[in-house]
N, C-alpha and C positions, 0 to 999 in steps of 0.2 A: 578255695580252702578246705583241707580236708578235717571230719569235725564227725562227732556221732550227735545229736541232739537227744536233749533229754525226754522220756516219752514214748521213744522210738524202739522199735526193736533193732538192732545190729546186726547188719549181715556180714556173711562169711564165718572169719574166725575172732570178727571184730565183737569186742563187747559193749555194752552200754556203759557210759562215760559219766560216771557222778563226779560233780565238782567238789570240792570243800566248802565249807560255810562262808571261808574268807573270798573266793573268788563269785561265789552268788550272793554276797554285799557289796562286792566291788562291781557288780552288773547290774544291781539294781540301784546304786548310786548313780554308774552312767545314766539309766532310763528315767531316774525320779530327779535327779540334784542336777546332773548337767545336761539335761535334755538333748542326750544323745541320738541322733536318728536311730532308727531300726537297722540301717543295714552298718553303722558304727557299732550298734549293741552286739550283732549278728555275727558281725565278723572276730568282736572281741569275745566272744563266747568261743565259737569255733576255735580260735587260736588258744584260748585255755582248755581247753579239752582236747585237744590234737595234742599239746605237750604232756598234759594230765596222762592218755592214754599211751605215749612213746614213754613215758619215763616209767610206767607200770609196766610195759611189754621189757624195758632192759633191763630193769631194778627187780622187780620181784615184788613191789610195791608199791603205795599211793603214793604220791608225790605229798609232801610237807612242805607246804611253802614258806613256812618259815626259817626252815631249816637246811633250804636248800644251798647250794654253794655255787662258787662261780664255774667252777669246771663241769657243773652239772649243765649248764649252759651252754658252755662251749661244746661239750659232745652233742646237744642239741643241734644246734648251728652245724655242726658237722655234718649231723644226718641230715638237715634238710638241704645242702650242697651235696651229698651224696643222690639223694635224688632229682638234682640237675632241676631243682626249683628256678623261676626268675629272680633276680636280683629284689624286686621290686615286693613279689610275694615273699621271702623272706621279713624284708624291712618292716612288713606288715605285720607280722607274728610278732618280733621282737617290740616293735610301736604298742602293740598291747599286752604284752609281758610290762614292759616299761610304766605304762600308766599301772597298771595293775600294782606294781611294788611302790609305786610313788603313793597310790592310795592306803596300802599298809603301812606305809612310815607315817604318812598325815594321822591316821588311825593312832598310831603310839605303839604298833604292836612290832616295829622292825625298827632299826638304827639307819640301816644302809640297805642297797638292793645288792643282790650280787651280781646282777647284770650291767655295774658300773665298769665302762673301760673295754669292753668286749669290741676288738674290733669285727666291724661289719663290711660285708661285700660291698663296694662303692656302686651306687644307684646311675644306672642306666640315665647317661643325658638326651631326653628326649624333650625335642622343642614342641610345646604347646600347637595343636593345628586350630586353624581361626581363618572367618570365612575374610574376603576383602569388602571395601566398604561399598564397592558395586553389588556383591553377592548380597549383602545384608540388605540393602535396599528391596534387591528383588524378592529376599526372603520375608521380609515385613510389608511386601503387596499382595504376596500370593494368598491371603485368608482374604482378600479383597476382589483377586480372582475369581476364587472359588465363590464367594456370593455371588460376583455376576454371573457364574456358571449356573446355580441354584435360581436363581432368582429369571433367568433366561430359560432354562429349563422348564421352570412352573408355567410361565407365560404358553409354553409351545404346547404344554398337556393339554391346558384350559382350552386352545382352539380345537382341541380333540372332542371337546365333549367334557363336562364336569366330572364323570363317573373317571376321569382316564386321569385325574388328577389324585398326587397321595394326599393322607389328611391332614386337615390344617395344622395340626400339632406337630407331626414331623416335618413338616416343612419350617415351622417358625423355630423348631427346635435348631434345625440345619442356620438360617438365618441367624440365629443366638449363638451360634458356635463360631459363625464367621466373624463375626463383632467381638467377642470374648478371646479369639485364638488372635487376632490382631492386636489388640490390645494388650494382650500378655505377651508378644513376641516386644513389642514397641518397649512396655517397661522392663524386659530380659536386658534389651540389649542399650539401652536408658541409662538404666544402673548398674548392671554387672551382677546381678542378684543370682545368689543360687538358688536349684528351683527351689529346695523347702524353706527356703525364706520367701519367694512369692507367692508360693500356694500356701503361707501363714499370715500375707496382708490382710489387716481388715481396713476398712474404711477410713477409721480414725485414726490409721497411720500417716495417711497423706494429708499432706498442706498443698493445696493448689495455689495458695497465696504467697508461701514460702518458698514453693516450686521442691519440696524436699518430702521423703521417703522416709519414715520409722524401720530399721530392721532390725529384726529379730533373728542374729546370726546363732554360729557355732557354740553351745555351751550358753546357752542364754545372755549371750553377750550382745548387747544394743548398740545399732551405731545409725547416725544419720547420713542420707545417702541425698544427693541432688538426683533431682530429674528433670527431662526434657519439656519443653512445650509439648512436642509432637504427641509423647507418652499419653500426658494429661489430656490431651485432647481425644486421644484415641481411647481413654477410660472414659472421658462424659459421653462421648457419641456411643460406647457402648452401654454402659447405663441410661441414655436414651432409650435407646432400641431394646431393652430390659423392662422400661415403662415406668422405673421411679429407682431414685437413688437409693443404694441400701443403706439400714440402719448401721449407726457406727460401728458395733460391734460385730457387724456379721462381714463375711468374706468381700475383698475388694470383685473377685470373680466368683462365678458361682457353675456349678457341674452342669447345672440343667436351668432350663430357663424358668424352672417351677420350685427350685430346690436351693434354698441360700446356705450349701455347703461349697468349701471350696473344691476344686478339682485335685484331684489325686496325681501324683507325679507320673505313676502311669499312663495317664491321660493325656497330659499335656506331651511326653515322651511320642505317642502312638502319635498324635495331629501334628509334630513339629514334623518327621519324618513323610509327611503327605503333603506337606507344606514347602518341606526343600525339594520333593521330587517334581513338585507343580511348576518350582523355581528353575528346574535343571541342575540342580546341584547334589551334593552325596547325601543320601537318606541316612548314613551311619553317622553323619555328626549328630551330637546329642546336646541337650541345652545346655550344656555347661561350657561348649564349643563356643557359645554364643557369649560368655561369660570372657572366654579368652577372648574373642573377636574385640570387646569392649574395653580390655585390659591393654592389648596391642594397637588400637586406634589412638588412644587417648595418648599413650607414650608416644606413638609416632608424632602426633600434634603437639610436642614436648612438655608432658604432664612431668612432673619430677617423679620418682620412686614412690617417696614417701607417701605421695597423698594419693598414688594408685594403690598403694598398701591400705591405708584407711577407705579407699572408697570399696576397695575388695572384701574387707575384715576379716585380712591376714594378720596374726598373732606374731608373726614372725617375718622380716623383712627376705629373709632366705627363699621364702616360699612364693614372693612376690619377683625376685632376680631373675624366675626364668623368663620372664617376658623380657628382658632386657636381651636375652640371647635371641630370641626375635627378632628382633629390631636392629640390632645389628649385625647379623646373617643379610637380611634385606639390605641394608646399608651399603655391605660387600658385594652383594650381587649389582648394586645400581651401581657403585664404584667402578667394577670389573666394565659392565655394559658404557659407560660414560669416558670414564678418564682414557685421555689418548695413551699415557704409558703406563696401562693399569697391569 
């Protein structure tokens, strides 16, 4: 999404965009009160800056958010279409603008939104990509395959003389990473978590007796997710390798063997690519694809859509309905292959 960040020099003929106070208040509200992710805050800021820049360029003055009319946004929508932007990118921009105007209405600054009833281009129907159950098993075992390789390499280097071995702390860190990552992948698939939710898990959030996990989702919305016995066992094995059970307020997973800090989303994404390649799978798959796999597999097994919505922490069931398209498409393929008069 195009936009010019505050505090940076604008390139070319563009000028630095200074947002109105209402917009800055909205962004502060997103971060502080709604606990929106850094990606959401970044995208919403860029959306507001981009509209502000467009408005000033086309109208010769700064946008007064409290006085803008429906036609202003219809013109903006046409300009986005003229730029040949993808429909998803257009929807993202208007989602930010709608959220901003809802904020202004809640604060009593407006009674209605000028974006109401603006016809948007229909979203492309893209089916979520997911792994088969067999592929998931291969991925879950990949960290243990890597662990075996690390341990074998240690033994072989030891035979060549003590000086040939890598420092002990480096070896221990590699072993720690393998056990941690195996547990992370098990929890991802077992609970269908978002990556931000997994990074935020604390020891106190896990109930081993109740086989459940307390998850803090988007907008600080809390939910209880079931967790399978294999995932709980993977956590136990990881903590055993760690040497002790972390304190209740500490993260379930540590960034390193000596640091009680949660691993970053970037670290998890980086390591996932390694394990996907090791399992012979597409390295471009993201952690979110494990969430897709979770949803698809439990729907295939007979779960109802409302239950899947709650498990995923979706606010609206329309978000969950995309997975029914996946299962229906698979049923069609089975039908075509198996039915004598298909």
